[in-house]
C-alpha positions in Angstrom: -14.5 25.2 2.6 -14.6 26.0 -1.2 -12.1 24.0 -3.1 -10.4 26.1 -5.8 -10.6 24.8 -9.4 -8.4 25.5 -12.4 -8.9 28.4 -14.7 -9.3 28.3 -18.5 -6.5 29.7 -20.6 -6.9 32.6 -22.8 -6.9 31.7 -26.5 -3.3 33.0 -27.3 -1.8 31.1 -24.4 -3.7 27.9 -25.2 -2.5 28.0 -28.8 1.1 28.6 -27.6 1.1 25.3 -25.7 -0.4 23.3 -28.6 1.5 24.9 -31.5 4.8 23.7 -33.0 7.5 24.8 -35.5 5.3 25.9 -38.3 2.3 28.3 -38.3 -1.0 26.4 -38.4 0.4 23.2 -37.1 -0.9 21.9 -33.7 -0.5 18.8 -31.6 -3.6 18.1 -29.5 -2.6 16.7 -26.1 0.0 14.2 -27.2 2.6 15.8 -24.9 0.3 16.4 -22.0 0.5 13.9 -19.1 -3.1 14.3 -18.0 -4.7 12.2 -20.7 -8.3 11.1 -20.2 -11.2 10.9 -22.7 -12.8 14.0 -21.2 -9.6 16.0 -20.9 -8.8 15.4 -24.5 -12.3 16.4 -25.6 -11.9 19.6 -23.6 -8.6 20.4 -25.3 -10.1 19.7 -28.7 -12.9 22.2 -28.1 -10.5 24.7 -26.7 -8.2 24.4 -29.6 -10.9 25.0 -32.3 -12.4 27.8 -30.3 -8.9 29.4 -29.9 -8.3 29.1 -33.6 -11.6 30.7 -34.3 -10.7 33.7 -32.1 -7.1 34.2 -33.1 -6.7 33.0 -36.6 -10.2 32.8 -38.1 -10.8 29.4 -39.8 -13.9 30.2 -41.8 -13.7 28.6 -45.2 -10.2 27.3 -44.6 -9.0 23.8 -45.1 -8.4 21.9 -41.9 -6.8 18.5 -41.6 -7.4 16.5 -38.4 -5.2 13.4 -38.1 -6.7 10.9 -35.7 -10.3 9.7 -35.3 -10.1 9.0 -31.5 -12.0 11.0 -28.9 -9.9 14.1 -29.4 -10.0 14.1 -33.2 -13.7 13.4 -33.5 -14.5 16.2 -31.0 -12.3 18.7 -32.8 -13.8 17.8 -36.1 -17.4 17.9 -34.7 -16.9 21.3 -33.1 -15.3 22.8 -36.2 -18.1 21.5 -38.3 -20.8 22.8 -36.0 -19.3 26.2 -35.4 -17.5 27.2 -38.6 -17.5 26.9 -42.3 -14.1 25.2 -42.4 -13.5 22.4 -44.9 -12.6 19.5 -42.5 -10.7 16.4 -43.6 -10.5 13.7 -41.0 -7.7 11.0 -41.3 -7.2 7.8 -39.4 -5.2 4.7 -40.1 -7.9 2.5 -38.6 -11.0 1.2 -40.4 -13.4 3.0 -38.0 -13.3 5.7 -35.4 -12.7 4.8 -31.7 -11.6 1.3 -32.6 -9.2 1.1 -29.6 -12.0 1.2 -27.0 -14.6 -0.7 -29.2 -14.1 -4.1 -27.5 -13.1 -3.0 -24.0 -15.6 -3.7 -21.2 -13.0 -4.2 -18.3 -12.1 -0.5 -18.2 -14.7 2.0 -17.1 -14.7 5.6 -18.1 -15.9 8.5 -16.0 -15.6 12.2 -17.2 -13.8 13.5 -14.1 -12.9 10.8 -11.6 -9.2 11.3 -12.3 -9.7 15.1 -11.7 -10.8 14.4 -8.1 -10.7 16.2 -5.7 -11.4 19.2 -7.8 -14.9 20.7 -7.9 -17.6 18.8 -9.8 -15.2 16.0 -10.7 -17.6 13.3 -9.7 -20.5 14.3 -12.0 -21.3 11.3 -14.2 -21.9 13.1 -17.6 -20.0 15.5 -19.7 -21.0 19.1 -20.3 -19.5 19.6 -23.8 -20.9 21.5 -26.8 -20.6 18.3 -28.9 -20.3 14.6 -28.4 -21.4 14.3 -24.8 -21.5 11.0 -22.9 -22.3 9.4 -19.6 -20.1 7.2 -17.5 -19.9 3.6 -18.6 -17.6 0.9 -19.9 -15.1 2.0 -22.5 -17.1 0.2 -25.2 -20.3 1.9 -24.1 -18.8 5.3 -24.1 -17.2 4.8 -27.5 -20.7 3.9 -28.8 -22.2 7.0 -27.3 -19.7 9.3 -28.8 -19.7 7.6 -32.2 -23.4 7.8 -32.3 -23.2 11.6 -31.8 -20.4 11.8 -34.4 -22.5 9.9 -37.0 -25.4 12.3 -36.5 -23.1 15.3 -37.2 -21.1 13.7 -40.0 -24.3 12.7 -41.9 -25.4 16.4 -42.3 -22.1 18.1 -43.1 -21.0 18.6 -46.7 -17.8 20.3 -45.5 -16.6 17.0 -44.1 -14.3 14.4 -45.8 -13.4 11.3 -43.9 -10.3 9.3 -45.0 -10.1 6.1 -43.0 -7.4 3.4 -43.4 -5.1 6.2 -44.4 -1.7 6.5 -42.8 0.0 9.9 -42.4 3.8 9.5 -42.4 5.0 13.1 -42.4 4.3 16.8 -42.3 6.0 19.4 -44.5 5.8 23.1 -45.0 5.2 24.8 -48.3 5.0 28.5 -48.0 1.8 29.4 -46.0 0.5 25.8 -46.5 1.1 22.6 -44.6 1.6 19.4 -46.5 0.6 16.0 -45.2 2.6 13.0 -46.6 0.1 10.2 -47.1 1.4 6.6 -47.1 4.5 6.5 -49.2 4.7 9.6 -51.4 1.2 11.1 -51.9 0.8 14.7 -50.6 -2.1 17.1 -49.8 -2.0 20.7 -48.7 -4.0 22.3 -45.9 -4.2 25.7 -44.2 -4.3 24.2 -40.7 -3.2 20.7 -39.5 -4.2 19.3 -36.1 -2.4 16.1 -35.0 -4.8 14.3 -32.7 -2.8 11.1 -32.7 -3.2 10.5 -29.0 -0.7 9.7 -26.3 0.5 6.4 -27.9 0.0 2.7 -27.9 1.5 0.1 -25.6 3.9 -2.2 -27.3 2.9 -5.9 -27.1 4.9 -8.8 -25.8 5.0 -11.1 -22.8 3.5 -9.4 -19.7 3.0 -6.2 -21.8 -0.8 -6.0 -22.3 -2.5 -2.9 -23.6 -4.5 -0.8 -21.2 -7.7 -1.3 -23.4 -7.2 -5.0 -23.8 -9.7 -7.0 -21.8 -7.4 -10.1 -21.9 -4.9 -8.6 -19.5 -4.6 -11.8 -17.4 -5.8 -10.2 -14.2 -9.2 -11.9 -14.2 -9.5 -15.4 -12.7 -6.2 -15.4 -10.9 -6.1 -18.3 -8.4 -6.4 -17.5 -4.7 -3.0 -17.1 -3.0 -1.2 -16.4 -6.3 1.6 -13.8 -6.2 1.4 -10.9 -8.7 3.9 -8.2 -9.6 2.7 -5.0 -11.1 5.5 -2.9 -12.5 4.7 0.8 -13.0 3.8 3.8 -10.8 1.5 5.5 -13.4 -2.3 5.3 -13.4 -2.3 1.9 -15.2 -0.1 0.3 -12.6 -1.9 1.8 -9.5 -5.3 1.0 -11.0 -4.3 -2.6 -11.4 -3.1 -2.7 -7.8 -6.5 -1.4 -6.6 -8.3 -3.9 -8.8 -6.4 -6.8 -7.3 -6.3 -5.7 -3.7 -9.9 -4.6 -3.6 -12.0 -7.1 -5.5 -15.1 -5.8 -3.9 -14.7 -2.3 -5.3 -14.7 -1.9 -9.1 -14.0 1.3 -11.0 -17.7 2.1 -11.1 -17.7 2.3 -7.3 -14.8 4.8 -6.9 -17.1 7.8 -7.2 -19.1 6.8 -4.1 -16.0 5.7 -2.3 -14.4 9.2 -2.3 -17.6 11.4 -2.5 -17.6 12.1 1.3 -13.9 12.8 1.9 -13.9 16.0 3.9 -13.1 19.2 2.0 -10.1 20.1 4.2 -8.5 16.7 3.2 -9.2 17.4 -0.4 -7.8 20.9 -0.2 -4.7 19.6 1.5 -4.1 17.1 -1.3 -4.3 19.8 -3.9 -2.1 22.2 -1.9 0.6 19.5 -1.5 0.4 18.7 -5.2 1.1 22.3 -6.1 3.8 22.8 -3.5 5.7 19.6 -4.1 5.5 19.4 -7.9 9.3 19.5 -8.4 10.1 17.4 -5.3 9.1 13.8 -5.9 10.8 12.6 -2.7 8.7 15.0 -0.6 5.5 14.2 -2.4 6.2 10.5 -1.9 6.7 11.1 1.8 3.5 13.1 2.1 1.4 10.2 0.8 3.4 7.6 2.6 2.7 9.4 5.9 -0.8 10.5 5.0 -3.2 10.3 7.9 -6.0 7.9 6.8 -9.6 8.9 6.5 -11.5 6.6 8.8 -14.5 6.2 6.4 -12.2 5.2 3.5 -10.4 2.7 5.6 -13.7 1.1 6.8 -15.0 0.9 3.2 -11.8 -0.6 1.9 -11.6 -3.2 4.6 -15.0 -4.4 3.7 -13.8 -5.0 0.1 -10.3 -6.3 0.8 -10.7 -10.1 0.8 -7.1 -11.5 0.6 -7.4 -13.4 -2.6 -4.0 -12.7 -4.1 -0.6 -11.3 -2.9 0.3 -8.1 -4.7 3.7 -6.5 -5.1 4.2 -3.1 -6.7 7.5 -1.9 -8.3 8.5 0.9 -10.6 11.5 2.5 -12.3 12.1 4.8 -9.3 11.6 4.6 -5.6 8.8 7.1 -5.5 5.5 5.4 -5.7 3.5 8.5 -5.3 4.9 10.7 -8.0 3.1 13.3 -10.2 2.8 10.8 -13.0 -0.4 9.4 -11.6 -3.7 10.9 -10.6 -4.3 12.1 -7.0 -7.2 9.6 -6.7 -5.0 6.5 -7.3 -2.2 7.8 -5.0 -4.7 8.5 -2.3 -6.3 5.1 -2.4 -3.1 3.1 -2.7 -1.7 5.0 0.3 -4.8 3.8 2.2 -4.0 0.2 1.3 -1.2 0.3 4.0 -4.0 0.5 6.6 -6.1 -2.2 5.0 -3.9 -5.0 3.9 -0.8 -6.6 5.6 2.6 -6.4 4.0 2.2 -10.0 3.0 -0.9 -9.2 1.0 0.4 -5.9 -0.5 3.9 -4.4 -0.5 6.2 -2.2 -2.5 9.5 -3.4 -3.9 12.7 -1.8 -5.2 13.1 -1.3 -9.0 13.7 -4.5 -11.1 17.3 -5.5 -11.7 17.0 -8.9 -13.4 14.2 -11.2 -14.8 14.2 -14.9 -15.3 11.5 -17.2 -16.6 11.5 -20.7 -15.3 8.8 -23.5 -15.1 5.9 -21.2 -15.8 6.9 -18.7 -13.1 8.9 -15.4 -13.2 11.9 -14.9 -10.9 12.6 -11.2 -10.2 15.8 -9.9 -8.7 15.3 -6.4 -7.4 17.9 -3.6 -7.1 18.1 -4.2 -3.3 19.4 -7.7 -4.1 16.2 -9.4 -2.9 14.7 -12.1 -5.2 11.1 -13.3 -5.4 9.1 -15.7 -7.6 5.8 -14.6 -9.1 2.9 -16.4 -10.7 1.9 -13.3 -12.8 3.8 -10.2 -13.9 2.3 -7.2 -15.6 4.4 -4.3 -16.9 2.6 -0.9 -17.0 5.4 1.2 -18.4 3.3 3.4 -20.6 2.9 3.6 -24.3 5.3 4.4 -27.1 4.7 8.0 -28.2 2.3 8.1 -31.1 3.9 11.2 -32.6 7.2 9.3 -33.2 5.4 7.5 -36.0 5.3 10.7 -38.0 8.9 10.9 -39.3 9.3 14.7 -39.6 8.4 15.3 -36.0 11.8 14.2 -34.8 13.3 17.2 -36.6 11.1 19.8 -34.9 13.1 22.1 -32.8 10.4 22.9 -30.2 9.4 19.3 -29.6 11.9 18.8 -26.7 10.8 22.0 -25.1 7.2 21.0 -25.1 7.9 17.5 -23.9 9.9 18.9 -21.0 7.2 21.4 -20.1 4.5 18.8 -19.9 6.7 16.2 -18.2 7.3 18.6 -15.4 3.7 19.8 -15.2 1.7 18.0 -12.5 -1.7 16.8 -13.6 -3.4 19.0 -11.0 -2.0 22.1 -12.6 -2.7 21.4 -16.3 -5.4 23.9 -17.1 -5.4 23.2 -20.9 -8.2 20.8 -20.2 -10.5 23.4 -18.6 -13.3 24.4 -21.0 -13.0 28.0 -22.1 -15.9 30.4 -21.3 -18.8 30.1 -23.6 -18.0 26.6 -25.0 -20.8 24.8 -23.1 -24.0 23.5 -24.7 -25.7 26.1 -26.9 -28.3 28.1 -25.1 -27.9 26.4 -21.8 -27.9 28.8 -18.8 -25.7 28.0 -15.9 -28.8 27.4 -13.8 -30.1 24.9 -16.3 -26.8 23.1 -16.6 -26.6 22.8 -12.8 -30.1 21.3 -12.6 -29.2 18.9 -15.5 -26.1 17.7 -13.7 -27.8 17.4 -10.4 -30.6 15.3 -11.8 -28.0 13.0 -13.4 -25.7 12.9 -10.3 -24.8 9.4 -9.2 -25.4 10.5 -5.6 -29.1 10.4 -6.3 -30.8 7.1 -5.8 
C-alpha cells in the first residue's frame, strides 16, 4: 500500500499563509504548530523561492530577523539564488546559540513526520545547509559550518549580531525595522524568522534545549510528574518509561510498522482534526502492534514511576506528533498503571519538605519527587511590540492552531528546490546509501 504524502503549495498560496498586514512583511513559521528544524528549513526555502517567483527580489534589500535554523536557511538560499542585498539580524552573539550546548536532545530530519513517506531518512535533501541526524549540538555545528562557507563568499551579506529588533513600521513602499531603542532602517522585504518562542524559566520549568532538565540520574522508585501533552511532555514520558530506548533508536523502532497501520493513523488524523475527544479515543483504543510491544517491553525496566497530566483531558490531541502519540499509547500494554498512568489536570500545587504535593481536578492528591512542566514557550513574536496591533495576527494564529501537524503542507519543499543538478535517481541513490536501515 502506497502511503500518500503532502503536496507542496503553489507560490501565491504559500505567501498568503506567511504574509501579514503590510506588503513585503512575512513571518516564517512562528504561527505554525509543526515546528522542527527541518520543517522550518523547508519553509525558509519555500518562502524565498515564492518571493522570487511572485515578487522578484533581485537587487532588493531583504532583512531577515533571526539567525536560527530558519533564518540562516532563508539567508543562505537568497544569497545563493538571487542578487538580493541580505541583512541578517539576531539578538544573540552567534547563530544557533540555543542548540549549541545541547547533547541530550537528538535531531532527525523527519522522525516527527512519521508515518509519511521517506520520513525516516537520516539526512536532509535541501538546496542549502544540509545535515545528518545527530545531537542538537552536532546538527548546529553542521549547519553553521555550511553557513560560514556561504557567508565568507557573499559581498551582498551583512550580519548584525547582538542587535535587538523591537518593532516594525511601514513607510510607503518600504518596511522599517526599529532597532534597539530608536534607531531605524528601511528595507524592501522583511522576514521575521524569530522562531516559535522560548520557554520561560523558573522552578520545574526547564527549557527544551537545556541538558540540565533534572531527568537524568533520578533515583529508582522515584515518582515523577510530567505536565504537558505536547511533544516535549510526551517525549519526556518515553524517555523515563523506556530507558533502554533513546531518541536515536526511534527510527528503527517504527521502521517496520505495517503500511496499513500507518495509513490508518494518517486517515484518522485527517478525519478527526476538529474532534479532539474522538482522536483521543482512537489512540486510547488503538490495537497494539505486536512487534512494537515486544521491543518496548525489552526496554521498559521499571526504574521510576511516571504520571502524565495536561491542561485538558485529551492526551492524544493534534498538538503532538503522531509518533509520540503512537508510542505513548503503546505504553499501556508495556507498563502497569503503577509504573505509568495519566492524571486529571492540576488544580493546586504545594511544595513541602523537598517534595511537591499535587491536587488534581478530580480531587485526588499525590506527592511527587520531581515535577516538570512542559507547557510550551512564550511566543517569540510578542517581543516585537508592533505585532500586537496587526489585524491579521489573530486570524493566522487561529488557522495554525486548528491545523493538525499531519496536514500542514507549508513544510513540503516546492518543486525544483532540491540540490542543484541532482536528478531524482541520484538523490534516491544518495538517500539509500545513507539510510540508517543499512548496516
